[in-house]
N, C-alpha and C positions, 0 to 999 in steps of 0.2 A: 088760886095757885099761881105762883110766879113761874116765868120761864125757867129760871135756875132750879126751882124745886122739881120741875118736870124733868130736867136733864139729869138730876140726882137720881130720881126714881128710876128712870130708863137705865141708867148705868148700873143700878144696884140689882137688876133682874138676875135671877140665878141662871147658870149655864147648865143645860142638861146633857150636852155633848162635849167631850173633851176633844180639842183639836190637836194636842200633843200626844206623842206615843206614850200610852199608860201601860204597855206590856213590858215587865222588867226583863232585862236581857237574860237569856239562858234559863228563865224560869220554866218554860214548857219542857225543856230537856231534863231538868232536875225532877220535875214532877212525874215525868214519864218513866225515868229511871226508877223512882220509888215504886211506880205501878209495877214495872217489870220485876222488881225485887219481891213484891207481894205475890206475883204470879209464880215466881220461882218457889216460894214456900208451898203454894198449892200443889205444884207438880211434885215437889219433894215429898210431901205427905203421900201423894198417890203412888209414887215410886216405892216408898217405904211400905205401904199397905200391900202392894203387889209383891214385894219381896217377902212379906210374911205369909201371904195367902197363896202365892203362886204355885205352890206345890200341893195344895189341897184340892184334889180333883173329885172327891166324893164318889170314887168308883166310876167316874166319868172319863171322857177323852182328855188326853194330855196335849200339851202344845205340839208335839211330834205328830200326833194324830190329826190335828186340825189346821196348822199353818202351812200355807203354800208360799214358800220362801221366794220363788221367782216372781210371783205376783207382788209380794211385799217389797221386793227389791226394785221392781218397776214403779211401784208407788213412791218408794223413797227417792228415785231418780227424778220424779215429777217435781217433788218439793224442792229438791236440790237445784234442779234447773230453774225453777221459779225464783230462787234466791240469786242466781246469777243474772237472770233477766231483770230483776228489780235493780240490781247493781248497775246494769246498763242504763236503766231508766234514771238513776241518779246522776250518772255520768252526763247524760243528755240534759238534765235539769241544770247542772253547772254550766253547760254551754248555752243556757237559755233557749234551748231548741224545744219548743212546745210540742210540735207534732211528733218529734222523735220520742220525747218523754211519754206521750200518750200511747204510742205504739208499743213501747216495751212494757209499760203498765198493762196494757191489754193482753199481751203475751204472758206476762206474770199471772194475770187473772185466769187465763186459760189453763196454764199448768196447775194452778191452785184448784180450779174446778176439776180437772182430771184426777188429782189427788183425792179430792172428796168423793168423786164418783167410784174410784176403786175401793176406797174404804167403806162406803156403803154397800158395794157389791160383796165385800168380805163379810160384813156384819149380817147381810141378808142371807148369804150362803151358810154362815155358821148357825143362824137361828133355824133356817130350813133343815139342817142336819141335826137339830135338837140340842145344839150347843149354845143355847141362849144365856143371858146374864144370871138367870136363876138356877142354872143347872149345877153350878159348884161355886165355892169361893174363888177359885182361880178365875172362872169366867166372869164372875162379878167384878173383880179387881181389874181384869183385862178390859171389859167393856167400859168401865168408868174412866180408866186412864186414857185409853185410845179415844174414847168418845169425847172426853174433855178436850184433848188436843184437836180433834176434828172440829168441835164447836169454835175453838179459837180460830182455826183456819177459815172456817165459814164467816165468822165475824170480820176477819181480815179482808176477805173477799169483798164483803158489803162495803167496808171502809174504803177499799181500794176503788170500787166503782164510784162511791161518793166523791172521792178526791178527783177522779177522772172528770166527773161533771163540773166540779169546782174549777179545775184547771182549764177545761174547755171554755167556761164562762168567763173567767177573770184572769186567766193566764198564769204565769209562774211568778205571781206576787210573793212577797215576803211571807205572808200568812200561809199561803199554799206550800212554799218551800219547807216551812217549819212543819207542817202537817205531813208532808211526804217523808221528812226525816224521821218522825215518830214512827210512821207505819213501817219505814225501813228497819228500825230497831225491832219493832214487834214481829216483823216477818222473819228476820234473821234469828230472833229468839226461838220462834217456833221451829225453825230448821234444827237448831241445836237441841231442843227438847225431842225432836222426832229421832234424831240420831241416837239419843239415849233410849227411846222406845224401841227402835229397830234393834239395838245391840243388847239391851237388858231384857226385853220381853220376847222378842222373836228369836234372835240368834241363840241366846242362852237357854230359852225355853226348848228349842228344838235339839240343840247340841248337848246341853248340860244334862 
């Protein structure tokens, strides 16, 4: 083999790693918006189900007998405050302030954890009172709707902790900024859904 043949063979070796940016611009945001729309459909079905079954008490307790609105209002304030603190985190991200971004993300996680804790307290209290998800169609739809939202918040907290580790290790690089933006959309989406839950399930259930 001649030297020229060896040079050709070396140049023809395949590249397994791309050096250029292969992430299409705005593709993540578009994909995440599609995911949120699919989540909207899930919650729309759950709201519709509760609308149909929400008055079927099977001679059991009604919302007015079960719901403690002051506790629910406190829980709502925890989630709304977490949305505000996440906004502060995004403002600090725009300033490229890593420590401040991590601080406000941690505060957001604490508010989210408080929300989940109060929700679990409510579930445990209802089950202890004999108002579990199998007691009536109303309670089945209630536990399914509120529990699905609670699972979303729990996954959001896990995602938030993961991003805090990523930011701590790699800083506010473009990839982490993109991920934080996606989590921001997800978190605010959950706030909007909870406002619907608070109004449609709790307030209308007690007052209506």
